[in-house]
N, CA and C atoms as an extended XYZ file, in Angstrom:
252
Properties=species:S:1:pos:R:3:atomname:S:1:resname:S:1:resid:I:1 pbc="F F F"
N       112.576      159.225      193.015 N   MET     1
C       113.480      158.025      193.703 CA  MET     1
C       114.044      157.067      192.754 C   MET     1
N       113.593      156.408      191.814 N   ASN     2
C       113.457      155.929      190.845 CA  ASN     2
C       114.926      156.086      190.852 C   ASN     2
N       115.341      157.227      189.847 N   VAL     3
C       116.462      157.726      189.976 CA  VAL     3
C       117.904      157.383      190.512 C   VAL     3
N       117.994      156.786      191.483 N   LEU     4
C       118.295      156.911      192.813 CA  LEU     4
C       118.486      155.139      192.954 C   LEU     4
N       117.259      154.842      192.498 N   THR     5
C       117.762      153.386      192.584 CA  THR     5
C       117.944      152.444      191.385 C   THR     5
N       118.109      153.113      190.701 N   ASN     6
C       118.710      152.479      189.164 CA  ASN     6
C       119.665      152.867      188.243 C   ASN     6
N       120.884      154.140      188.406 N   TYR     7
C       121.635      154.739      187.760 CA  TYR     7
C       122.697      155.098      189.596 C   TYR     7
N       121.686      155.132      190.486 N   GLY     8
C       122.226      155.348      191.727 CA  GLY     8
C       124.246      154.906      191.875 C   GLY     8
N       125.190      154.737      192.932 N   GLU     9
C       126.078      154.024      193.017 CA  GLU     9
C       127.097      154.527      193.922 C   GLU     9
N       127.420      153.491      194.963 N   ASP    10
C       128.011      153.550      196.365 CA  ASP    10
C       129.603      154.490      196.550 C   ASP    10
N       129.022      155.574      196.590 N   ARG    11
C       130.013      156.508      197.005 CA  ARG    11
C       130.672      157.566      198.123 C   ARG    11
N       132.147      157.681      198.986 N   ARG    12
C       132.476      159.051      199.647 CA  ARG    12
C       132.527      159.930      199.446 C   ARG    12
N       131.407      160.662      199.265 N   PRO    13
C       131.466      162.273      199.203 CA  PRO    13
C       132.178      163.031      200.201 C   PRO    13
N       132.167      162.204      201.090 N   PHE    14
C       133.315      163.002      202.154 CA  PHE    14
C       135.182      162.436      202.689 C   PHE    14
N       134.883      161.861      201.452 N   GLY    15
C       136.624      161.091      200.792 CA  GLY    15
C       136.981      159.780      201.745 C   GLY    15
N       137.615      159.383      201.721 N   VAL    16
C       138.053      158.322      201.938 CA  VAL    16
C       137.891      157.504      203.525 C   VAL    16
N       137.740      158.266      204.908 N   GLU    17
C       136.905      158.409      205.639 CA  GLU    17
C       135.777      158.399      205.875 C   GLU    17
N       135.105      158.827      205.318 N   GLY    18
C       134.014      159.229      205.086 CA  GLY    18
C       132.607      158.295      204.889 C   GLY    18
N       131.463      158.566      205.358 N   PRO    19
C       130.341      157.803      205.175 CA  PRO    19
C       130.820      157.203      203.581 C   PRO    19
N       129.764      156.029      203.813 N   ILE    20
C       129.561      155.337      201.416 CA  ILE    20
C       128.457      155.857      202.046 C   ILE    20
N       127.707      156.728      200.690 N   VAL    21
C       126.720      157.414      200.623 CA  VAL    21
C       125.857      156.652      198.803 C   VAL    21
N       124.939      156.120      199.061 N   ARG    22
C       123.905      156.643      197.517 CA  ARG    22
C       123.470      157.210      197.323 C   ARG    22
N       124.610      157.562      195.986 N   ALA    23
C       124.755      158.976      195.286 CA  ALA    23
C       124.156      158.770      194.043 C   ALA    23
N       123.944      159.552      192.322 N   VAL    24
C       123.415      160.035      191.757 CA  VAL    24
C       123.905      161.128      190.865 C   VAL    24
N       124.644      160.632      189.860 N   ALA    25
C       125.205      162.363      188.787 CA  ALA    25
C       124.044      163.054      188.693 C   ALA    25
N       123.620      164.336      189.544 N   VAL    26
C       122.807      165.189      189.128 CA  VAL    26
C       122.435      165.160      187.700 C   VAL    26
N       122.521      165.113      186.676 N   GLU    27
C       122.581      165.097      185.123 CA  GLU    27
C       121.099      163.669      184.679 C   GLU    27
N       121.603      163.006      185.931 N   LYS    28
C       120.919      161.769      186.167 CA  LYS    28
C       119.318      162.056      186.285 C   LYS    28
N       119.250      162.901      187.512 N   VAL    29
C       118.225      163.553      188.267 CA  VAL    29
C       117.717      164.431      187.276 C   VAL    29
N       117.962      165.902      186.228 N   TRP    30
C       117.129      166.964      185.760 CA  TRP    30
C       116.554      166.069      184.399 C   TRP    30
N       117.393      164.637      184.042 N   GLY    31
C       116.997      163.797      182.869 CA  GLY    31
C       115.743      163.362      183.108 C   GLY    31
N       115.417      163.083      184.349 N   GLU    32
C       114.036      162.279      184.744 CA  GLU    32
C       113.011      164.027      184.986 C   GLU    32
N       113.126      164.168      185.780 N   TYR    33
C       113.135      165.921      185.978 CA  TYR    33
C       112.644      166.395      185.499 C   TYR    33
N       113.558      166.248      184.070 N   HIS    34
C       112.985      167.640      182.867 CA  HIS    34
C       111.943      166.216      181.667 C   HIS    34
N       111.036      166.233      182.162 N   GLN    35
C       109.620      166.283      180.913 CA  GLN    35
C       108.801      166.910      179.992 C   GLN    35
N       108.882      167.151      178.560 N   PRO    36
C       108.278      168.247      178.184 CA  PRO    36
C       107.029      168.163      178.190 C   PRO    36
N       106.614      169.448      178.747 N   LYS    37
C       105.108      169.285      179.494 CA  LYS    37
C       104.741      170.692      179.268 C   LYS    37
N       104.186      171.480      179.933 N   HIS    38
C       103.811      172.802      179.453 CA  HIS    38
C       104.993      173.524      179.508 C   HIS    38
N       106.149      173.733      180.062 N   PHE    39
C       106.907      174.447      180.235 CA  PHE    39
C       107.607      174.411      179.327 C   PHE    39
N       109.558      175.673      179.385 N   THR    40
C       110.029      175.752      178.214 CA  THR    40
C       111.016      174.547      178.974 C   THR    40
N       112.042      174.610      178.298 N   GLU    41
C       113.769      174.241      179.219 CA  GLU    41
C       114.166      175.198      179.916 C   GLU    41
N       113.910      175.788      179.460 N   GLU    42
C       115.288      177.076      180.419 CA  GLU    42
C       113.893      177.171      182.082 C   GLU    42
N       112.445      177.540      181.884 N   GLU    43
C       111.268      177.323      182.658 CA  GLU    43
C       112.131      176.118      183.803 C   GLU    43
N       111.993      175.334      182.667 N   ASP    44
C       112.163      173.462      183.634 CA  ASP    44
C       113.495      173.943      184.628 C   ASP    44
N       114.817      174.604      183.777 N   ARG    45
C       116.421      174.143      184.885 CA  ARG    45
C       115.529      175.379      185.364 C   ARG    45
N       115.049      176.220      186.188 N   LYS    46
C       115.552      177.865      186.678 CA  LYS    46
C       114.551      176.658      188.211 C   LYS    46
N       113.346      175.807      187.911 N   ASP    47
C       112.185      175.060      188.842 CA  ASP    47
C       113.122      173.977      188.951 C   ASP    47
N       113.759      173.682      188.369 N   PHE    48
C       114.671      172.391      188.873 CA  PHE    48
C       115.888      172.467      190.088 C   PHE    48
N       116.725      174.020      189.667 N   LYS    49
C       117.412      174.626      190.842 CA  LYS    49
C       116.630      175.201      191.364 C   LYS    49
N       115.566      175.453      191.779 N   ARG    50
C       114.988      176.169      192.571 CA  ARG    50
C       114.825      174.917      194.032 C   ARG    50
N       114.256      173.927      193.209 N   THR    51
C       113.680      172.767      193.612 CA  THR    51
C       114.531      172.021      194.361 C   THR    51
N       116.100      172.392      193.764 N   MET    52
C       117.052      171.622      194.636 CA  MET    52
C       117.682      172.399      195.823 C   MET    52
N       117.988      173.710      195.503 N   ALA    53
C       118.217      174.635      197.140 CA  ALA    53
C       117.565      174.265      197.625 C   ALA    53
N       116.027      174.081      197.525 N   THR    54
C       114.746      173.692      198.544 CA  THR    54
C       115.710      172.945      199.320 C   THR    54
N       115.712      171.594      199.017 N   LEU    55
C       115.692      170.897      199.598 CA  LEU    55
C       117.203      170.368      200.158 C   LEU    55
N       117.960      171.356      199.870 N   GLN    56
C       119.235      171.366      200.290 CA  GLN    56
C       119.444      171.841      201.418 C   GLN    56
N       118.744      173.113      201.500 N   GLU    57
C       118.799      174.019      202.325 CA  GLU    57
C       117.349      173.509      203.445 C   GLU    57
N       116.661      173.046      203.203 N   GLU    58
C       116.266      171.985      204.557 CA  GLU    58
C       116.668      170.400      204.702 C   GLU    58
N       118.045      170.664      204.104 N   ASP    59
C       119.003      168.639      205.017 CA  ASP    59
C       118.353      167.301      204.160 C   ASP    59
N       117.878      168.114      203.257 N   LEU    60
C       116.993      166.407      202.878 CA  LEU    60
C       117.769      165.641      202.094 C   LEU    60
N       118.890      166.799      201.053 N   ILE    61
C       119.908      165.516      200.542 CA  ILE    61
C       120.837      166.743      200.410 C   ILE    61
N       122.169      166.077      200.378 N   GLY    62
C       123.298      166.243      200.170 CA  GLY    62
C       123.626      166.731      198.842 C   GLY    62
N       125.271      167.482      198.459 N   VAL    63
C       125.618      167.528      197.065 CA  VAL    63
C       126.892      168.135      197.226 C   VAL    63
N       128.113      167.297      196.548 N   GLY    64
C       129.180      167.406      196.175 CA  GLY    64
C       129.789      166.761      195.044 C   GLY    64
N       130.599      167.580      194.778 N   GLU    65
C       131.222      166.683      193.555 CA  GLU    65
C       132.744      165.206      193.557 C   GLU    65
N       132.703      164.678      192.618 N   SER    66
C       133.539      163.397      192.712 CA  SER    66
C       133.754      163.075      190.891 C   SER    66
N       135.197      163.339      190.950 N   ASP    67
C       135.658      163.093      189.550 CA  ASP    67
C       135.129      163.702      188.829 C   ASP    67
N       135.051      164.967      189.274 N   GLY    68
C       134.200      165.831      188.809 CA  GLY    68
C       132.984      166.388      187.818 C   GLY    68
N       132.183      165.292      188.797 N   VAL    69
C       131.159      165.113      188.936 CA  VAL    69
C       130.174      165.466      189.483 C   VAL    69
N       128.918      166.320      189.640 N   THR    70
C       128.185      166.454      190.463 CA  THR    70
C       127.350      165.791      191.292 C   THR    70
N       127.198      165.043      191.864 N   LEU    71
C       126.345      164.385      192.974 CA  LEU    71
C       125.434      164.943      193.813 C   LEU    71
N       124.498      164.069      194.174 N   ILE    72
C       123.410      163.701      195.051 CA  ILE    72
C       122.959      162.692      195.516 C   ILE    72
N       122.714      162.680      197.146 N   TRP    73
C       122.172      161.558      198.076 CA  TRP    73
C       121.433      162.182      198.812 C   TRP    73
N       120.583      161.309      199.295 N   LEU    74
C       119.499      161.359      200.432 CA  LEU    74
C       120.120      162.310      201.425 C   LEU    74
N       120.446      162.699      202.355 N   ALA    75
C       121.020      163.359      203.668 CA  ALA    75
C       120.233      162.413      204.479 C   ALA    75
N       119.280      161.525      204.522 N   SER    76
C       119.019      160.670      205.582 CA  SER    76
C       119.872      159.449      205.612 C   SER    76
N       121.055      159.391      204.031 N   SER    77
C       121.450      158.018      203.937 CA  SER    77
C       122.717      158.146      204.741 C   SER    77
N       123.180      159.391      205.140 N   VAL    78
C       124.482      159.995      205.828 CA  VAL    78
C       124.401      159.227      207.408 C   VAL    78
N       123.168      159.633      208.085 N   VAL    79
C       123.020      159.264      208.996 CA  VAL    79
C       123.229      157.827      209.560 C   VAL    79
N       121.852      157.119      208.470 N   ARG    80
C       121.760      155.707      208.640 CA  ARG    80
C       123.352      155.004      208.624 C   ARG    80
N       124.538      155.082      207.446 N   SER    81
C       126.381      154.715      207.361 CA  SER    81
C       126.472      155.303      208.905 C   SER    81
N       126.842      156.404      208.967 N   SER    82
C       127.197      156.918      210.256 CA  SER    82
C       127.306      156.174      211.256 C   SER    82
N       125.622      155.485      211.697 N   LEU    83
C       125.412      155.298      212.590 CA  LEU    83
C       125.673      153.408      212.376 C   LEU    83
N       125.931      153.343      211.327 N   GLY    84
C       125.947      151.502      210.856 CA  GLY    84
C       126.875      150.889      211.376 C   GLY    84
């Protein structure tokens, strides 16, 4: 969550008519996720991709691209933004 707070920006991942969400570049999240411990970078990357896929499948995060950068955001922020 600190990554979203520290590096997140208000973006419109669905175009100018879409809701504004607090999004962060996936590489910033990876930088926080990958803390060399017991696993190799390759093992961490595989785990990171699995985790991201699971979060997306469970509608906990949104993923999109803007200006060539892959962004992620909390899916609940889209609901709040759409309502408010």
